[in-house]
N, C-alpha and C positions, 0 to 999 in steps of 0.2 A: 274151382270153388263152387261146384255144382251142389244144388240143394236136392235132397231126395224127393222133395215135392215136385221137382222138375223132372228128375229121372223117373220118379213114381209119384204123380202129382198128388199125393197125400201120404199121410204117414202109414197107417194100417200095415205095420211090419208083418203081422200075421197074414195079411192078404198076400204079401209078396212071397211068403215062404211056406204057405200052408200046403202047397202041392207036394212038398218034400217031407211033410210031417204026418204022423199017424193020427187017427181019430182021437185017441186018448190024449195025445199031446195037445191037440187043438182045444179040447175041452177045458184045459187049464187056462187058455187064453180067454175063453168065453166068460170065465169067472172073474177076470181082471178088469173090472169096470172102474172108471174114475168116479170119485165121490162128487156130489153136487157142489160143495164149496170149491173144490179144485177146478171143476168145469166152469163155474161162475167166475173165478179169478182169472182163468185163462181167457175166457171170452172178453172180460173187462180189459185185460192187458192188451189183447189184440185190437180191441176197439179203439183204445187210446192211441196205440201205435199207428193204426190206420188213419185216424182223424188228424193227428199231428203230421204224419208223413204226407197225406193227401193235401191238406189245407196249406201246410208250410211250403211244400214244393210248388204247388200251383201259384201261391203268392210270389214266390221267388221268380218263377218263370215270367209271370205277368209284369213284375217290377222291372226285370232286366229288359223285357221286350218294349215296355213303355218308355224307358229312359235311353235315349240314343247315346248319351254320354257314357252309359254303363256297358255298352256293347263293345267290350274289348275281348281279346282271345280267351282269357281265363274265364270271364263271366259267361261267355257263350258256351264254353265247355261245361261250366257249372250248371247252366240251364239244361244242357243235354243230359247231364247226370241226374238232375231233378226230374226230367221227363221219364227216364227209365225207372226212377223210384215211384213215380205216379203209376206207371204201368204195373209195377209189382203190387202196389196197394190195391189196385183194381182187380187184377187177374190172379194174383197169388194168394193173398191173405184170406179173403172170404172163402175161396174154394178149398184151401188147405185146412182151415179151421173146421169147416163143415165136414169134410171127408175124414179128418182126424178124429172128430168126436163121434161121427156116425159109423165109421169103419166100412162104409159101402158108398158107391158112387151114384149120384142122383142127377148129374148135370148133362148126361147124354154123351154119345160117342164123339161128336164134333168138339165139344168142350174138353173132352179127355185129351184129344190131340193138341188143340189150340192152346190150352192153358199151360201145358208143359213147354210147348214151343215158344210162347210169348215170354214165359218166365226165364227161360234160358237166354233168349235174346236180351232181355232187360239186364240180367246180371252181367253178361258179356259187355254190353254197352257201358255199364257203370264202371267196371274195372278199367276198361281201356280209355274211358274219358279221363280217369285219374292219371293214366299213363301219359296222355297227351298234355294234360296240365303240367305234369312234372317236366316234360320235354320243353314246354314253353317257358317255364320258370328257369330251367337250366340255361337255355339260350339267352334269356334276358339278363341273367346275373353272372353266370360263369363265362359265357361267350358273347358279351354285348356287342362286339364288333363283327360277329359272324351273321349267319342267316337268322332273321327274325320272323317268326310266324305272324301272319296278319289275319284279318277277319276272314278273308277268302280261304286261306289255308285251313282255318278252323272249321269252316263249313265243309270243305272237302274231306277233312279228317273225320268229321261226324258221319258223312256219307259212307266212307270206307268202313268205319266202325260198325254201322248198322248192316252193311253188306256182309262183312265178316261174321257178325253175330247171327245173321240169317242163315248163312251157309253151315256153320257148325251146329246150329240148332235143328237142322232138318231131320237128323235121326230120331229126335224125340217125336216129331210129327209122324214119322214112318212107323216106328216100332211100338207106339202106345196103342192099346186096344182095350175094349171092354170084354170081360169074361166072368162067368159065374162059377168057374172051377173051384175057387176056395170054399164055396158054400155047398158043394155037392154032397160031401160026406159028413155033414154036421150031425151030431147025435143030439145036441141040445139046441133048443130054440130053432128047430128046423123050419117051422112054419113062418117064423118071423123073417128069416133070411131067404125064404122062397122068392124066386124071381129077382133077387138082389144081384148086383154085379159090382165088380171092382175095376179100377183103371190101372193097368200095370204095363210094364215094358215086356215085350216078347221078342227076344233077340234070337237069331239063328243058332247061336252057341254062347255058352258062358264066357268062353275065351274072348270072343268079340266084344261082349259087354264090358269085360274087365279092361280090355285095351282102350275102349272108347272112354269109359268113365275115368280111368287113371290119366289118360292123355288130357282129358278135359280139366281135371284137377290141376295138372301142371300148367296148362295154358290159360286157365281162367283164374288161378289163384297164386300159385307159387312163382311162376316166371314173371307175371306183371308186377307183383308186389316186390320181388327181388330187384327188378329194374327200377321201380319207383324209389326204393330204399337207396340204391346207388346214386340216383340223381340228386336226391335231397341231402345225402351225405356230402357229395361234392359241393352242393350249394352252401351247406353249413360251413364247410372248410373255407370256401371262397369268401364268405361274409366275415368270418373271423379274421382272415388275413387282411381283408379290406378295412376292417375296424382298427387294426393295428397301424395301418398306413394313412388312415383318413385324416385330413386336415381338421382342425377344430372349428371349421366354418359351420355355421348353423345349418345351412342348406344341405351340406354333405352328411352331417350327423342325422338330420331329419330324414333324408332319403334312405340312409342305411337302416334307421329304426323302422321306417315304413316297410322296407323289404323284409325285415325280420318279422314284423307283425303279420304280414301276408303269408310268409312261409310257415310261421307257426300255426296259422289257421289251416292252411292246406295240409300240413303234416298231421295236424290233429284229425282232420277228416280222413286221411289215409289210414292212420293208426287205428282209429275207432272202427273204420270199415273193416280192416283186417281182423280186429279182435272180435267183432260181431259175427263174422262168418267162420271163425276158427272152430268153435264147438261143433257146428253142423258138418264141417268138413271132416273133423275127426270121426264123427258118427258115421259119415258116408264111407270113409276108408275102412272102418271096422266092419261095416255091413258088407262092403264089396268083397273083402278078403277073408272074413271070418264071421259070418252072420250068426253062427251058433252062439257066439259070445253075447249077443243081444237078445237071445231067447229067454226072457224072463217076464215077470208080471208087470214090470214098469217100463217096458220098451216104448210104448206109445207116449207115455208121459215124458220120458227122456228125449225122444225125438221132438215132441211138441215144444219143450223148453228150449232145445237147441235151435229150433226153427224160429221161435219167438225172439230169441236173442239176435238171430240173423236179420229178422224183419225190422229190428230197431235201427238197422243201418239206413232205412228209408227216412229216418228223422235226422240224420247227421247234418245234411245241408242246412235246413232251416234253423236248427238249434245252434250250430256254430256260427252261422251268419247273424243270428239274433244276439248271441252273446259277444261276438267279436267284431261286429260291424255296426257301428252306430248309425251310419247312413241307411243301412237296411231297416233298422228300427224306425227311423224317421219316415222312410218311404212306405213302410207297412202301415203306419198310422195314417199317412196321407191317402193311401189306397183305400183303407177302410172308411175314412172320412169322405172320400170321393164317392164311394158306393152309396153311402148314406145320403149324400147330396143328390145323387141321381134318383134315389128312391123318393126323396122329398119332392124333387122336381116333377116326377110322374104323378105323385099324389095331389099336387097343387098346380098342375099344368094349366088348369082352366082359370087361374087367377093371374091377372095381367102383371101385377108387381112381382110375381115369382120369377119371371124371366130376368128381371133386373137383379134380384137377389142372387139368383143362380150364377149370373155372369160375374157378379162381384166376388162370390165365393170361389169361383173358378180362378179368377185373377189372383186372389190371395193364395190359393193353393199353388198356383204356378210359381209365384214368387218365392214360396217357402219350400218348393220341391227340390230336394238335393239329390243328385244322381248317386246311384250305388257304385262305389269304387272300392275294390278290394286290394 
């Protein structure tokens, strides 16, 4: 489920294919500029996605870390998923937006390699965190008497995920480089593009690139989501059978409904995640196997829209927790209130009575602070 901003850390489709095109063909691309309203709307949309993704995921991580009662296997993996989303918000979105709109690279050679490398790692961590969550839910519901993952297993799983993500992302670090090749034969605006460079992949052969990108699509998108689908399908079947056999005792009925609620939230996260990345993956497949089909005046806009939809995936965690988890809403309010109390304490720390007031407020907060449970 690779993003072309990872394989080619920005859109600039003309930048990636200009070497294979004539001067007259590239002149057509030079005249295809996005209008100001479109650029403004794209920047606004990316800004909203970045703020929601960054703020929401950071709050989620802080709340789970602060509440010892919330540190179960699922929540720890959710926090790991949020951490990868934070990295995408920081390393992927700003760089991609700037490169997509400017169509040349301004961030230096180190960032050319690092941004694509980090983005690849983040996406790999996200999808395999969802895989581990599905495994944990399967063992808990379908095989309750079998092996049960504990917190230690969750941390080991996270370490393995990050290690695997690092290994498969190394080619992006190796094969990305800066070049001015796309701008050498420009007939129009030659002075403007003088000394400008692009950040592209340079593979030894096209065949090797196709093998790598296609394999990555299978192992980062198709296979993990297929595995997750099978797990949740079996979980759903198990819960239906259990509902038919369950006693009408309130505790059994309540526990069954709680499992269903949790599973619906997790399934919603997975389905939304898959839907968000689907358009960009389709774009990538078409580009890899038939890039000529994308050679038109709107290729940058199409890519940017696909990428924007993919970046919405960074908002999935906080949005679904916010709508489907009342405890998270309560803890978020408590966290914001706590930050305000700390700010007030610093502002009035030279007043003796403020210490007593702060202690009282902390005590009331502690008594009202409900742990996040999903």
